[in-house]
MDTraj code that builds the backbone (N, CA, C; nanometers):
import mdtraj as md
import numpy as np

residues = "MET ALA ASP ASN SER CYS SER GLU PHE ASP LEU HIS ILE TRP LYS ARG ALA GLY ILE CYS GLY ARG PRO ASP VAL TYR THR ILE GLY VAL TRP ASP GLY GLN GLN ILE ARG SER LEU CYS HIS ILE ALA PRO ILE GLU ALA ALA LEU ALA THR LEU ARG GLN VAL LEU GLU ASN ALA GLY HIS ALA ALA PRO VAL PRO GLN ARG MET LYS ALA THR PRO SER GLN THR LEU".split()
xyz = np.array([
    [-5.2816, -5.2825, -16.6743],
    [-5.4034, -5.3479, -16.6864],
    [-5.5099, -5.3925, -16.5722],
    [-5.5978, -5.4231, -16.5959],
    [-5.6842, -5.4643, -16.5697],
    [-5.7614, -5.6220, -16.5415],
    [-5.7294, -5.7011, -16.4546],
    [-5.7807, -5.7997, -16.4498],
    [-5.9663, -5.7955, -16.4745],
    [-6.0649, -5.8399, -16.5607],
    [-6.1855, -5.7987, -16.5605],
    [-6.2425, -5.9375, -16.6039],
    [-6.0964, -6.0955, -16.5325],
    [-6.1478, -6.1873, -16.5407],
    [-6.3450, -6.2322, -16.4458],
    [-6.4147, -6.3233, -16.4273],
    [-6.4733, -6.3574, -16.3963],
    [-6.4925, -6.5886, -16.3573],
    [-6.5473, -6.5499, -16.2139],
    [-6.6127, -6.6235, -16.1736],
    [-6.7138, -6.7616, -16.2002],
    [-6.8048, -6.8313, -16.2149],
    [-6.8932, -6.8751, -16.1889],
    [-6.9562, -6.9690, -16.0551],
    [-7.0603, -7.0227, -16.0215],
    [-7.0458, -7.0987, -15.9177],
    [-7.1881, -7.1103, -15.9031],
    [-7.1905, -7.2762, -15.8854],
    [-7.2932, -7.3541, -15.9100],
    [-7.2882, -7.4223, -15.8143],
    [-7.3763, -7.3296, -15.6464],
    [-7.3681, -7.3670, -15.5208],
    [-7.4819, -7.4476, -15.4691],
    [-7.4041, -7.5286, -15.3918],
    [-7.5538, -7.6126, -15.3487],
    [-7.6131, -7.6113, -15.1933],
    [-7.6176, -7.5916, -15.1317],
    [-7.6564, -7.5378, -14.9706],
    [-7.7131, -7.6176, -14.9257],
    [-7.7107, -7.6794, -14.7908],
    [-7.7858, -7.7665, -14.7250],
    [-7.8474, -7.7739, -14.6252],
    [-7.9126, -7.8128, -14.5201],
    [-7.9279, -7.7272, -14.4389],
    [-8.0136, -7.8923, -14.3127],
    [-7.9312, -7.8866, -14.2246],
    [-7.9550, -7.9999, -14.1786],
    [-8.0775, -7.9200, -14.0090],
    [-8.1461, -7.8701, -13.9499],
    [-8.1771, -7.9032, -13.8568],
    [-8.0952, -7.9206, -13.7059],
    [-8.0859, -7.8525, -13.6373],
    [-8.0669, -7.8849, -13.5481],
    [-8.1594, -7.9371, -13.4323],
    [-8.1496, -8.0739, -13.3282],
    [-8.1968, -8.1167, -13.2151],
    [-8.1813, -8.0879, -13.1537],
    [-8.2764, -8.0801, -13.0178],
    [-8.2764, -8.0834, -12.8249],
    [-8.1162, -7.9962, -12.8909],
    [-8.1781, -7.8069, -12.8926],
    [-8.1306, -7.7183, -12.8832],
    [-7.9901, -7.6542, -12.9397],
    [-7.9583, -7.7837, -13.0335],
    [-7.8785, -7.7806, -13.1356],
    [-7.8200, -7.6948, -13.1936],
    [-7.7564, -7.5761, -13.2672],
    [-7.8006, -7.4986, -13.3652],
    [-7.7992, -7.6144, -13.5492],
    [-7.8219, -7.5239, -13.6053],
    [-7.8211, -7.5638, -13.7946],
    [-7.6785, -7.6275, -13.8104],
    [-7.7121, -7.6783, -13.8584],
    [-7.5954, -7.7484, -13.9685],
    [-7.5570, -7.7169, -14.0612],
    [-7.4749, -7.6608, -14.1754],
    [-7.4475, -7.6848, -14.3396],
    [-7.3927, -7.7503, -14.3645],
    [-7.3950, -7.8251, -14.4904],
    [-7.3132, -7.8551, -14.6128],
    [-7.3614, -7.8303, -14.7303],
    [-7.1984, -7.7065, -14.7433],
    [-7.1646, -7.6132, -14.9187],
    [-7.0689, -7.7398, -14.9835],
    [-7.1672, -7.7781, -15.1528],
    [-7.0886, -7.8043, -15.2391],
    [-7.1018, -7.7012, -15.3577],
    [-7.0095, -7.7593, -15.4690],
    [-7.0011, -7.6807, -15.5636],
    [-6.9680, -7.7710, -15.6084],
    [-7.0615, -7.7293, -15.7480],
    [-7.0488, -7.8240, -15.8812],
    [-6.9829, -7.7998, -15.9307],
    [-6.9022, -7.8764, -16.0145],
    [-6.7909, -7.8489, -16.1156],
    [-6.7395, -7.9147, -16.2207],
    [-6.8170, -7.9080, -16.2920],
    [-6.9422, -7.9269, -16.4295],
    [-6.8925, -8.0400, -16.4618],
    [-6.9075, -8.1504, -16.3698],
    [-6.8886, -8.2976, -16.3047],
    [-6.9139, -8.4361, -16.2075],
    [-6.9267, -8.3646, -16.0905],
    [-6.9671, -8.3535, -15.9623],
    [-6.9880, -8.2679, -15.8535],
    [-7.0656, -8.2981, -15.7697],
    [-7.0245, -8.2134, -15.6713],
    [-6.9500, -8.2423, -15.5832],
    [-6.8627, -8.0813, -15.5302],
    [-6.7176, -8.0617, -15.5394],
    [-6.6888, -7.9959, -15.3498],
    [-6.7572, -8.1282, -15.2198],
    [-6.8089, -8.0666, -15.0931],
    [-6.6695, -7.9823, -15.0738],
    [-6.7099, -7.8884, -14.9527],
    [-6.6447, -7.7553, -14.9286],
    [-6.6553, -7.7954, -14.7884],
    [-6.7690, -7.7533, -14.7449],
    [-6.7450, -7.7447, -14.5910],
    [-6.8332, -7.9224, -14.5800],
    [-6.8461, -7.9435, -14.4354],
    [-6.9886, -8.0565, -14.4895],
    [-6.9925, -8.0791, -14.2999],
    [-7.1879, -8.0613, -14.2843],
    [-7.2035, -8.0800, -14.1419],
    [-7.1151, -7.9668, -14.0527],
    [-7.1046, -7.8785, -14.0767],
    [-7.0585, -7.7240, -14.0449],
    [-7.1333, -7.6986, -13.9650],
    [-7.1173, -7.6528, -13.8828],
    [-7.1955, -7.4972, -13.7529],
    [-7.2125, -7.3478, -13.9094],
    [-7.3012, -7.2881, -13.8784],
    [-7.3115, -7.1436, -13.9971],
    [-7.2104, -7.0767, -14.0680],
    [-7.1342, -7.0582, -13.9132],
    [-6.9841, -6.9795, -13.8682],
    [-6.9135, -6.9845, -13.9304],
    [-6.8761, -7.2016, -14.0445],
    [-6.7630, -7.2496, -13.9929],
    [-6.7918, -7.2952, -14.1837],
    [-6.9177, -7.2783, -14.2526],
    [-6.9410, -7.3026, -14.4183],
    [-6.9057, -7.1835, -14.4565],
    [-6.9842, -6.9780, -14.3789],
    [-6.9153, -6.8770, -14.4879],
    [-6.7806, -6.8874, -14.4189],
    [-6.7196, -6.9491, -14.3475],
    [-6.5902, -6.9067, -14.3444],
    [-6.5020, -6.9960, -14.4770],
    [-6.5725, -7.1249, -14.4964],
    [-6.5499, -7.1418, -14.5833],
    [-6.5427, -7.1294, -14.6972],
    [-6.7088, -7.0848, -14.7571],
    [-6.7001, -6.9984, -14.8848],
    [-6.6635, -6.9513, -14.9261],
    [-6.6161, -6.7919, -14.8013],
    [-6.5467, -6.6997, -14.7738],
    [-6.4051, -6.7363, -14.8771],
    [-6.3321, -6.7553, -14.7944],
    [-6.2407, -6.8184, -14.8708],
    [-6.2485, -6.9038, -14.9935],
    [-6.3256, -6.9648, -15.0786],
    [-6.2842, -7.0071, -15.1900],
    [-6.3648, -6.8490, -15.2843],
    [-6.4467, -6.7604, -15.2458],
    [-6.4776, -6.6809, -15.2830],
    [-6.3525, -6.5925, -15.3286],
    [-6.3181, -6.5516, -15.2296],
    [-6.1733, -6.4959, -15.2472],
    [-6.0465, -6.5514, -15.3076],
    [-6.0712, -6.6509, -15.3834],
    [-5.9142, -6.7462, -15.4684],
    [-5.9856, -6.7961, -15.5017],
    [-6.1662, -6.6781, -15.5731],
    [-6.1435, -6.7154, -15.6832],
    [-6.1317, -6.7096, -15.8220],
    [-6.0300, -6.7993, -15.9047],
    [-6.0238, -6.6830, -16.0070],
    [-5.8221, -6.6559, -16.0372],
    [-5.8214, -6.6761, -15.8753],
    [-5.6444, -6.7451, -15.8634],
    [-5.6123, -6.7955, -15.9157],
    [-5.4904, -6.8652, -15.8772],
    [-5.4408, -7.0050, -15.8420],
    [-5.4181, -7.0423, -15.7444],
    [-5.4529, -7.0266, -15.6355],
    [-5.4774, -7.0527, -15.4954],
    [-5.4951, -7.2247, -15.4705],
    [-5.5044, -7.2187, -15.3696],
    [-5.5005, -7.3850, -15.3578],
    [-5.6823, -7.4416, -15.2928],
    [-5.7801, -7.5130, -15.3145],
    [-5.8310, -7.5733, -15.3109],
    [-5.8643, -7.6019, -15.1310],
    [-5.9610, -7.5322, -15.1149],
    [-5.9283, -7.5403, -14.9003],
    [-5.9658, -7.6849, -14.8591],
    [-5.9247, -7.7758, -14.7108],
    [-5.9517, -7.8615, -14.7437],
    [-6.0564, -7.8247, -14.6951],
    [-6.1848, -7.9710, -14.7164],
    [-6.2461, -7.9805, -14.6440],
    [-6.3096, -7.9506, -14.4899],
    [-6.3613, -7.9446, -14.4075],
    [-6.3936, -7.8629, -14.2638],
    [-6.4687, -7.9729, -14.2718],
    [-6.4140, -8.0886, -14.1081],
    [-6.4685, -8.1420, -14.0492],
    [-6.5297, -8.1251, -13.9273],
    [-6.6731, -8.1828, -13.8619],
    [-6.7206, -8.1436, -13.7893],
    [-6.6450, -8.1970, -13.6635],
    [-6.6528, -8.1705, -13.5167],
    [-6.6185, -8.1816, -13.4154],
    [-6.6901, -8.2865, -13.3690],
    [-6.7325, -8.4141, -13.2957],
    [-6.8454, -8.4903, -13.2772],
    [-6.9040, -8.4250, -13.1871],
    [-6.8971, -8.3333, -13.0938],
    [-7.0340, -8.2184, -13.0749],
    [-7.0901, -8.1809, -13.2190],
    [-7.0648, -8.1233, -13.3564],
    [-7.0961, -8.0910, -13.4644],
    [-7.2407, -8.1343, -13.4804],
    [-7.2290, -8.2698, -13.4899],
    [-7.2488, -8.3774, -13.5317],
    [-7.4055, -8.3715, -13.5402],
    [-7.4916, -8.4234, -13.5220],
    [-7.6579, -8.4659, -13.4415],
    [-7.6199, -8.6181, -13.4886],
])
top = md.Topology()
chain = top.add_chain()
for i, resn in enumerate(residues, 1):
    res = top.add_residue(resn, chain, resSeq=i)
    for name in ("N", "CA", "C"):
        top.add_atom(name, md.element.get_by_symbol(name[0]), res)
traj = md.Trajectory(xyz[None], top)
């Protein structure tokens, strides 16, 4: 029997413009009903989207919540 369960997300995406030629960075959070839970914080677009993809692919499964990605000093503004 197919599983027809659905997952719904209340995503919040913040974009911080890069300065001095640096790329833009992103913070992605999801509202869990009581607070915003950060999925990634001040990450380049590739890392932010990879984290979001992992969360979406694991939605509805008993998978562990991914660890919040931390920017390296070269990625921060």
